[in-house]
Backbone as JSON, one array per atom type, in Angstrom:
{
  "sequence": "MDAGELLAERDHVLVALDGPVAEGLSAHRVADRLRALVAEDRLPRGVARTTDPFAVLAHAAAIGPATERAVHAQWRRVEHEVVAGARVAPGVREAFAALVARGVRLTVVGVLDVEVVRAFLVLHGLDAHVRRLVGRVRSDRAAPDLVASAVHAGAVPVRSCAFVGGTDADLAAARAAGVDAFRHRGAAAPEPVTGADAWFGALSATRPTWPRIRG",
  "N": [[0.66, -1.41, -0.04], [0.09, 2.39, -0.83], [1.41, 5.39, 0.71], [-0.66, 7.12, 1.12], [-2.96, 5.57, 1.16], [-2.22, 3.65, 3.79], [-2.34, 5.86, 5.5], [-5.1, 6.62, 5.84], [-5.69, 4.44, 6.81], [-6.05, 4.8, 9.37], [-7.73, 6.4, 12.51], [-6.96, 8.7, 13.43], [-5.01, 10.99, 12.44], [-1.81, 12.91, 12.81], [0.03, 15.8, 12.25], [3.07, 17.58, 11.62], [3.3, 20.84, 11.54], [5.73, 22.07, 10.81], [7.22, 21.58, 8.14], [5.68, 19.38, 6.91], [3.46, 20.67, 6.86], [3.97, 23.33, 6.62], [6.19, 24.58, 4.81], [9.63, 25.97, 4.97], [9.66, 27.41, 7.21], [11.31, 29.7, 9.28], [12.89, 29.83, 12.28], [15.07, 30.71, 13.57], [16.91, 32.8, 15.57], [15.29, 33.64, 17.37], [15.4, 33.79, 20.33], [17.22, 36.04, 20.45], [15.69, 38.15, 19.56], [14.09, 38.22, 21.5], [15.61, 38.36, 23.95], [16.41, 41.15, 23.64], [14.3, 42.51, 24.8], [14.62, 42.13, 27.59], [17.7, 42.87, 27.8], [18.55, 45.04, 29.56], [19.26, 44.51, 32.2], [21.49, 42.78, 33.64], [22.28, 39.64, 32.07], [22.1, 36.34, 33.4], [24.56, 34.01, 32.33], [23.9, 31.8, 30.97], [21.01, 32.56, 30.1], [21.85, 34.66, 28.51], [23.34, 33.16, 26.15], [21.72, 31.32, 25.13], [19.58, 29.53, 22.86], [17.36, 29.27, 23.23], [13.76, 30.15, 23.23], [12.24, 29.65, 25.48], [13.93, 29.56, 27.87], [14.67, 32.46, 27.97], [11.83, 33.56, 28.54], [11.42, 32.39, 30.69], [13.33, 33.85, 32.39], [12.13, 35.92, 32.21], [10.01, 35.9, 33.46], [10.78, 35.75, 35.59], [11.96, 38.2, 36.19], [9.32, 39.38, 36.71], [5.16, 40.12, 36.15], [4.85, 41.56, 34.16], [6.95, 41.95, 32.64], [7.04, 39.32, 31.92], [4.77, 38.99, 30.18], [5.15, 40.69, 27.85], [7.25, 40.09, 26.99], [6.28, 37.32, 25.94], [4.56, 38.49, 24.38], [5.95, 39.51, 22.1], [6.94, 37.23, 21.6], [4.89, 35.83, 19.95], [4.6, 37.78, 18.16], [6.64, 37.8, 16.55], [6.64, 35.25, 15.85], [4.31, 35.18, 14.08], [5.36, 36.9, 11.83], [7.42, 34.87, 10.96], [5.68, 32.86, 9.57], [4.13, 34.42, 8.04], [6.08, 34.54, 5.98], [6.4, 31.7, 5.29], [5.58, 28.43, 3.12], [3.12, 26.81, 1.54], [3.18, 23.28, 1.77], [3.62, 21.4, -1.09], [0.86, 19.79, -2.02], [-0.49, 19.68, 0.17], [-3.1, 20.39, 0.76], [-4.94, 19.05, -0.94], [-4.07, 16.68, -0.17], [-4.61, 16.64, 2.4], [-7.44, 16.84, 2.15], [-8.33, 14.18, 0.98], [-8.05, 12.83, 2.71], [-9.63, 13.31, 5.06], [-12.1, 12.61, 3.83], [-12.08, 10.05, 3.51], [-13.06, 9.5, 6.18], [-10.64, 10.22, 8.46], [-9.44, 11.71, 11.1], [-7.95, 14.95, 11.77], [-4.96, 16.36, 13.23], [-3.17, 19.29, 13.47], [0.12, 19.79, 14.84], [2.27, 21.86, 16.37], [5.08, 23.91, 17.31], [4.91, 26.27, 17.58], [3.12, 29.2, 18.94], [-0.29, 28.39, 19.5], [-2.32, 30.13, 18.44], [-0.81, 31.18, 16.37], [-0.19, 29.17, 14.7], [-3.07, 28.29, 13.71], [-3.77, 30.58, 12.43], [-2.04, 30.43, 10.06], [-3.41, 28.09, 9.02], [-5.74, 29.02, 8.55], [-5.29, 31.33, 6.48], [-4.43, 29.88, 4.3], [-6.32, 28.28, 4.04], [-6.7, 25.53, 5.08], [-7.78, 25.1, 7.07], [-10.44, 24.12, 7.13], [-10.09, 21.13, 6.99], [-8.86, 20.57, 9.36], [-9.03, 19.06, 12.49], [-8.31, 19.52, 15.05], [-6.31, 21.68, 16.87], [-2.63, 21.45, 18.05], [-0.62, 23.47, 20.13], [1.65, 25.7, 21.38], [0.72, 27.2, 24.2], [-0.26, 30.29, 26.54], [0.29, 29.37, 28.81], [2.46, 27.74, 28.73], [5.66, 27.69, 30.41], [7.6, 26.06, 29.54], [8.89, 23.79, 27.11], [6.21, 22.18, 26.07], [5.27, 18.79, 25.93], [4.06, 18.01, 22.83], [3.1, 16.26, 21.27], [2.23, 13.98, 22.51], [0.45, 15.29, 24.1], [-1.25, 15.93, 21.94], [-2.48, 13.49, 21.07], [-3.62, 12.48, 23.19], [-5.49, 14.52, 23.48], [-7.19, 13.65, 21.19], [-8.32, 11.71, 22.34], [-8.53, 9.06, 21.21], [-7.36, 5.99, 20.47], [-3.8, 4.89, 21.03], [-2.87, 2.97, 19.14], [-4.64, 3.67, 16.64], [-3.62, 5.57, 15.97], [-1.44, 7.85, 13.66], [1.5, 9.39, 13.04], [2.75, 12.16, 10.97], [6.0, 14.01, 10.35], [8.55, 16.25, 10.14], [11.12, 16.35, 11.03], [14.13, 15.1, 12.84], [13.5, 15.51, 15.98], [10.95, 15.97, 16.4], [9.89, 13.0, 15.0], [11.12, 11.55, 17.13], [9.6, 12.39, 19.11], [7.14, 11.18, 18.73], [7.77, 8.72, 18.62], [8.12, 8.03, 21.38], [5.95, 8.63, 22.49], [4.7, 6.64, 21.75], [3.46, 6.2, 18.98], [3.27, 5.1, 15.66], [4.99, 6.71, 13.08], [5.6, 8.8, 9.8], [8.11, 10.19, 8.19], [8.18, 13.3, 6.76], [9.36, 14.11, 3.66], [9.78, 16.32, 2.01], [9.48, 18.51, -0.51], [10.13, 16.93, -4.1], [11.75, 18.79, -5.96], [12.36, 18.12, -8.79], [10.46, 16.18, -9.86], [7.2, 15.54, -11.58], [5.34, 15.78, -10.4], [2.0, 16.52, -8.55], [-0.95, 17.65, -6.5], [-2.19, 15.53, -4.37], [-0.89, 13.15, -4.63], [1.97, 14.54, -4.6], [2.19, 15.06, -2.08], [1.95, 12.86, -0.2], [3.66, 11.46, -1.88], [6.06, 12.16, -0.5], [6.4, 11.05, 1.73], [7.8, 8.65, 4.18], [7.66, 5.4, 5.69], [8.65, 5.09, 9.08], [8.77, 3.01, 10.39], [9.39, -0.4, 9.78], [6.95, -2.24, 9.07], [3.68, -1.67, 8.96], [0.78, -2.43, 11.04], [-2.43, -2.87, 9.99], [-5.45, -1.51, 10.82], [-8.1, -1.07, 10.56], [-10.9, -2.91, 9.12]],
  "CA": [[-0.13, 0.16, 0.45], [0.9, 3.53, -0.75], [1.32, 6.21, 1.87], [-2.22, 7.51, 1.34], [-3.91, 4.06, 1.79], [-1.54, 3.84, 4.92], [-2.79, 6.93, 6.55], [-6.18, 6.69, 5.34], [-6.52, 3.22, 7.29], [-5.64, 5.33, 10.92], [-8.62, 7.16, 12.74], [-6.32, 10.09, 13.73], [-3.56, 11.5, 11.98], [-1.23, 13.87, 13.58], [0.52, 16.1, 11.15], [3.66, 18.88, 12.51], [3.34, 22.0, 10.89], [6.92, 22.42, 10.07], [7.36, 20.6, 6.97], [4.72, 18.25, 6.37], [2.23, 21.47, 6.26], [4.28, 24.97, 6.33], [7.51, 25.08, 4.35], [10.38, 27.48, 4.96], [9.66, 28.23, 8.55], [12.52, 29.72, 9.74], [12.53, 30.83, 13.82], [16.24, 30.87, 14.03], [17.25, 34.0, 16.36], [14.12, 34.28, 18.14], [15.61, 34.09, 21.4], [17.75, 36.95, 20.04], [14.65, 38.96, 19.46], [13.32, 38.05, 23.19], [16.48, 38.77, 24.92], [16.17, 42.56, 23.73], [13.51, 43.22, 25.8], [15.25, 41.97, 29.5], [18.74, 43.2, 27.71], [19.1, 46.24, 30.33], [19.51, 43.62, 33.4], [23.0, 41.72, 33.72], [21.71, 38.88, 32.04], [22.86, 35.11, 33.52], [25.33, 33.52, 31.19], [22.75, 30.79, 30.21], [20.28, 32.98, 29.19], [22.9, 35.69, 27.49], [24.02, 32.5, 25.4], [20.78, 30.47, 24.83], [18.79, 29.76, 21.77], [16.01, 28.47, 23.64], [12.83, 30.86, 23.93], [11.68, 29.18, 26.67], [14.73, 29.97, 28.9], [14.12, 33.55, 28.05], [10.64, 33.54, 29.02], [11.24, 31.9, 32.36], [13.97, 34.57, 33.06], [11.44, 37.65, 32.36], [8.98, 35.55, 34.65], [11.62, 36.05, 37.23], [11.66, 39.71, 36.52], [8.05, 40.46, 37.13], [4.51, 39.62, 35.47], [4.81, 42.72, 32.99], [8.09, 41.77, 31.56], [6.91, 38.13, 31.33], [3.66, 39.42, 29.26], [5.56, 41.7, 27.16], [8.34, 39.03, 26.13], [5.44, 36.04, 25.59], [3.75, 39.57, 23.4], [6.89, 39.83, 21.58], [7.48, 35.97, 20.71], [4.02, 35.85, 19.01], [4.94, 38.72, 16.75], [7.83, 37.06, 15.59], [6.02, 34.09, 15.25], [3.62, 35.61, 12.99], [6.44, 37.42, 10.84], [7.7, 33.88, 10.42], [4.59, 31.76, 9.32], [3.65, 35.16, 6.66], [7.27, 34.05, 5.24], [6.21, 30.26, 4.74], [5.04, 28.47, 2.09], [2.23, 25.75, 2.18], [3.89, 22.25, 1.59], [2.94, 20.98, -2.1], [-0.45, 19.1, -2.14], [-1.13, 19.18, 1.41], [-4.37, 20.37, 0.77], [-5.15, 17.69, -1.79], [-3.88, 15.0, 0.82], [-5.74, 16.48, 3.83], [-9.2, 16.6, 1.78], [-8.43, 13.1, 0.74], [-7.68, 12.04, 4.46], [-11.02, 13.74, 5.9], [-13.37, 12.2, 2.82], [-11.93, 8.85, 4.43], [-13.07, 9.68, 7.58], [-9.49, 10.61, 9.25], [-9.39, 12.9, 12.01], [-6.47, 15.31, 11.35], [-4.86, 17.27, 14.12], [-2.13, 19.67, 13.17], [0.81, 19.74, 15.83], [3.46, 22.89, 15.78], [5.94, 24.42, 18.46], [4.56, 27.94, 17.89], [1.79, 29.7, 19.52], [-1.58, 27.91, 19.01], [-2.96, 31.15, 17.73], [-0.34, 31.46, 15.34], [-0.8, 27.79, 13.94], [-4.28, 28.55, 13.46], [-3.68, 31.84, 11.3], [-1.35, 30.23, 9.11], [-4.77, 27.28, 8.3], [-7.2, 29.95, 8.01], [-5.03, 32.2, 5.45], [-4.12, 28.89, 3.4], [-7.58, 27.46, 3.7], [-6.39, 24.32, 5.56], [-8.36, 25.06, 8.23], [-11.7, 23.45, 6.99], [-10.25, 20.05, 7.32], [-8.25, 19.94, 10.68], [-9.99, 18.76, 13.37], [-7.94, 19.83, 16.33], [-4.9, 22.17, 16.93], [-2.08, 21.42, 19.32], [0.55, 24.42, 19.69], [1.98, 26.29, 22.72], [-0.01, 28.46, 24.87], [0.5, 31.13, 26.92], [0.51, 28.98, 30.38], [3.38, 27.23, 28.94], [6.61, 28.19, 30.64], [8.73, 25.13, 29.31], [8.41, 23.16, 25.76], [5.4, 20.99, 25.83], [5.13, 17.41, 24.75], [3.06, 18.26, 21.81], [2.38, 15.01, 20.35], [1.47, 13.21, 23.53], [-0.65, 16.1, 24.17], [-2.47, 15.87, 20.91], [-2.76, 11.92, 21.32], [-4.53, 12.64, 24.47], [-6.58, 15.54, 22.97], [-7.92, 13.22, 20.32], [-9.32, 10.64, 22.69], [-8.08, 7.53, 20.21], [-6.37, 4.74, 21.05], [-2.69, 5.21, 20.28], [-2.66, 2.38, 17.77], [-4.98, 4.07, 15.83], [-3.13, 6.96, 15.52], [-0.36, 8.09, 13.08], [2.24, 10.8, 13.23], [3.47, 12.88, 10.0], [6.39, 14.8, 10.86], [9.45, 16.57, 9.14], [12.32, 16.51, 11.61], [14.53, 14.06, 14.13], [12.97, 15.72, 16.98], [9.13, 14.97, 16.05], [9.91, 11.37, 14.93], [11.43, 11.13, 18.58], [8.36, 12.5, 20.04], [6.41, 10.4, 18.17], [7.99, 7.13, 19.09], [8.09, 8.08, 22.89], [4.34, 8.47, 22.98], [3.94, 5.14, 20.88], [2.86, 6.29, 17.79], [3.65, 5.17, 14.44], [5.5, 7.51, 12.19], [6.12, 8.73, 8.64], [8.85, 11.21, 7.8], [7.91, 14.07, 5.48], [11.06, 14.45, 3.01], [9.88, 17.57, 1.25], [9.11, 18.42, -1.98], [10.88, 16.49, -4.92], [11.31, 19.36, -7.28], [12.53, 17.67, -10.31], [9.63, 15.42, -10.24], [6.22, 16.81, -11.62], [4.0, 15.45, -9.48], [1.35, 17.67, -8.58], [-1.98, 17.37, -6.11], [-2.49, 15.27, -2.9], [0.34, 12.48, -4.79], [2.85, 15.15, -4.2], [2.15, 14.89, -0.53], [2.01, 11.34, -0.08], [5.03, 11.08, -2.29], [7.25, 12.38, 0.2], [6.58, 10.1, 3.15], [8.26, 7.09, 4.02], [7.19, 5.15, 6.98], [10.02, 4.94, 10.02], [8.9, 1.75, 10.81], [9.27, -1.56, 8.48], [5.82, -2.67, 8.92], [2.22, -0.63, 9.73], [-0.36, -2.98, 11.11], [-3.76, -2.46, 9.48], [-6.17, -1.18, 11.82], [-9.42, -1.28, 10.28], [-11.13, -4.53, 8.83]],
  "C": [[0.81, 1.11, 0.12], [0.81, 3.91, 0.54], [-0.22, 6.8, 2.28], [-3.09, 6.58, 2.05], [-3.43, 3.92, 3.08], [-2.25, 4.31, 6.09], [-4.2, 6.71, 6.88], [-7.04, 5.59, 6.68], [-6.54, 3.77, 9.28], [-7.01, 6.35, 11.07], [-8.33, 8.39, 12.97], [-5.17, 10.12, 13.27], [-3.13, 12.83, 12.35], [-0.16, 14.14, 12.48], [1.72, 17.53, 12.0], [3.23, 19.76, 11.21], [4.27, 22.32, 10.37], [7.42, 21.43, 9.15], [6.38, 20.24, 6.08], [3.31, 19.71, 5.54], [2.89, 23.12, 5.53], [6.03, 25.01, 5.98], [8.46, 26.25, 4.57], [10.27, 28.54, 6.66], [10.91, 28.2, 9.34], [12.61, 30.88, 11.42], [13.56, 30.89, 14.41], [16.63, 32.63, 14.61], [16.26, 34.47, 17.37], [14.55, 34.5, 19.58], [16.6, 35.37, 21.32], [17.07, 38.38, 20.32], [14.1, 39.21, 20.91], [14.41, 38.73, 24.04], [16.52, 40.47, 24.81], [15.38, 43.25, 24.83], [14.03, 43.2, 27.56], [16.83, 42.48, 29.08], [19.43, 44.37, 28.9], [19.55, 45.81, 31.39], [21.11, 43.05, 32.58], [22.45, 40.57, 33.83], [22.71, 37.36, 32.69], [23.48, 34.45, 32.38], [24.62, 32.93, 30.3], [22.03, 31.37, 29.42], [20.83, 33.97, 28.0], [23.15, 34.85, 26.37], [22.7, 31.53, 24.79], [19.89, 30.39, 23.43], [17.45, 29.3, 21.86], [15.04, 29.49, 23.96], [12.48, 30.62, 24.97], [12.61, 29.7, 27.87], [14.73, 31.75, 28.89], [13.08, 34.2, 28.71], [10.58, 33.59, 30.35], [12.4, 32.9, 33.35], [13.23, 36.0, 32.91], [10.34, 37.15, 33.08], [9.58, 35.96, 35.86], [11.61, 37.43, 37.39], [10.5, 39.92, 37.31], [7.0, 39.74, 35.82], [4.69, 40.55, 33.89], [5.51, 42.15, 32.19], [7.55, 40.35, 30.76], [5.92, 38.23, 29.98], [4.18, 40.03, 28.11], [6.7, 40.64, 26.41], [7.41, 38.21, 25.33], [4.79, 37.34, 24.04], [4.75, 39.25, 22.18], [7.32, 38.71, 20.57], [6.24, 35.81, 19.69], [4.01, 37.0, 18.14], [5.81, 37.99, 16.12], [7.44, 36.14, 15.09], [5.45, 34.22, 13.99], [4.43, 36.33, 11.77], [6.96, 36.04, 10.2], [6.8, 32.81, 9.75], [4.14, 33.04, 7.71], [4.81, 34.8, 5.92], [7.03, 32.59, 4.71], [5.34, 29.78, 3.77], [4.14, 27.07, 2.35], [3.02, 24.54, 1.27], [3.13, 21.67, 0.01], [2.01, 19.66, -1.98], [-0.99, 18.73, -0.64], [-2.58, 19.14, 1.61], [-5.46, 19.65, 0.09], [-5.45, 16.62, -0.71], [-4.82, 15.24, 1.97], [-7.44, 16.34, 3.4], [-9.38, 15.09, 1.39], [-8.57, 12.23, 2.14], [-9.2, 12.06, 5.06], [-12.0, 13.12, 5.12], [-13.06, 10.74, 3.3], [-12.5, 8.51, 5.77], [-11.78, 9.97, 8.83], [-9.74, 11.88, 10.18], [-8.24, 13.76, 11.72], [-6.12, 16.39, 12.54], [-3.42, 17.89, 13.7], [-1.17, 20.13, 14.79], [2.18, 20.95, 15.27], [3.89, 23.49, 17.48], [5.37, 25.88, 18.59], [3.29, 27.96, 18.53], [0.57, 29.24, 18.63], [-2.23, 28.86, 18.13], [-2.27, 31.48, 16.17], [-0.31, 30.22, 14.34], [-2.37, 28.07, 13.12], [-4.76, 29.48, 12.6], [-2.99, 31.48, 10.38], [-2.53, 28.91, 8.16], [-5.18, 28.22, 7.96], [-6.1, 30.84, 6.84], [-4.71, 31.13, 4.66], [-5.13, 28.06, 3.22], [-7.5, 25.87, 4.05], [-7.12, 23.81, 6.59], [-9.77, 23.87, 8.47], [-11.59, 21.88, 6.95], [-9.48, 19.5, 8.31], [-9.06, 20.24, 11.59], [-9.73, 19.54, 14.78], [-6.27, 20.69, 15.93], [-4.27, 22.43, 18.34], [-1.09, 22.57, 18.96], [0.88, 24.93, 21.26], [1.05, 27.36, 23.05], [0.79, 29.38, 26.0], [0.94, 30.51, 28.78], [1.71, 28.39, 30.16], [4.75, 27.95, 29.13], [7.69, 27.33, 30.26], [8.1, 24.17, 28.19], [7.68, 22.0, 26.33], [5.73, 19.79, 25.55], [3.88, 17.52, 23.77], [2.19, 17.11, 21.46], [1.99, 14.21, 20.97], [0.07, 13.98, 23.68], [-1.94, 15.81, 23.21], [-2.77, 14.36, 20.83], [-3.77, 11.98, 21.99], [-5.76, 13.12, 24.2], [-7.68, 14.87, 22.26], [-8.92, 12.12, 21.0], [-9.42, 9.29, 21.97], [-7.3, 6.83, 20.73], [-5.18, 5.04, 20.39], [-2.3, 4.38, 19.11], [-3.51, 2.82, 16.9], [-4.95, 5.2, 15.09], [-1.98, 6.82, 14.4], [0.12, 9.71, 13.16], [3.05, 10.89, 11.84], [4.39, 14.01, 10.58], [8.15, 15.23, 9.92], [10.91, 16.54, 9.97], [12.56, 15.39, 12.62], [13.77, 14.28, 15.25], [11.29, 15.43, 16.82], [9.03, 13.99, 16.1], [10.13, 11.15, 16.44], [10.17, 11.3, 19.37], [7.28, 11.6, 20.11], [6.63, 9.28, 18.83], [8.03, 7.07, 20.4], [6.44, 8.17, 23.15], [3.83, 7.32, 22.4], [3.59, 5.04, 19.83], [3.44, 6.3, 16.6], [3.83, 6.35, 13.3], [6.12, 7.55, 10.74], [6.77, 10.12, 8.78], [8.35, 11.69, 6.57], [9.43, 14.77, 5.03], [10.78, 15.88, 2.39], [9.82, 17.22, 0.07], [10.28, 17.74, -2.95], [10.97, 17.51, -6.12], [11.33, 19.13, -8.44], [11.34, 16.73, -11.16], [8.29, 15.93, -10.45], [4.84, 16.24, -11.43], [3.14, 16.47, -8.43], [0.15, 16.8, -6.96], [-1.7, 16.27, -4.68], [-0.92, 13.83, -3.51], [1.77, 13.15, -4.69], [3.28, 14.86, -2.83], [2.68, 13.65, -0.18], [3.34, 10.79, -0.31], [6.04, 11.56, -1.52], [7.27, 12.33, 1.19], [7.12, 9.22, 3.14], [8.0, 6.76, 5.81], [8.75, 4.92, 7.61], [9.96, 3.51, 10.38], [8.78, 0.24, 9.81], [8.02, -2.22, 8.3], [4.92, -1.98, 9.59], [1.14, -1.96, 9.85], [-1.56, -2.46, 10.3], [-4.73, -2.67, 10.47], [-7.76, -1.3, 11.43], [-9.66, -2.58, 9.4], [-11.3, -4.52, 7.21]]
}
């Protein structure tokens, strides 16, 4: 069976935003942008050198709630800039429509603020196919386990779920959650493949066998 048929046998498919849905997401130097809001004080060495925005947010929270709110608001502004420059992955609209037509529930999982993820989906007409969104929320002061959260939110047995991700970290999180996974390799530019075939064709199973779920 091809990737589309394998995914269509699952009740719940989790899809990472970065790569499988949005290409060109570049969040480099986000920590630098956030650090500028707290740079008037002498920063601890770890905060001064970190590339982790959560570390800067934690330092801002230690300063006070107003500083924490300002840093979080800046983080969201930076992420809106990032998604504004991102591209829709080839064939993702058609692939989502095909999966939903087969009765599959779709959840998009992103490390960005959940409202930023929603904005990208709405902007590109993908929101009609997506049942749930899982992303960072304002109460998060550390990086959440988003894949596990998405599985739990879907209220579907793990064996009935599949995950599509584009990074090693995404796929490791899926394995930790006990979810079978596909790696999205990105578009193969020389191949004249369009529509859902372009998206499904960019997927490869990360495990040698996939059990059939539906009869």
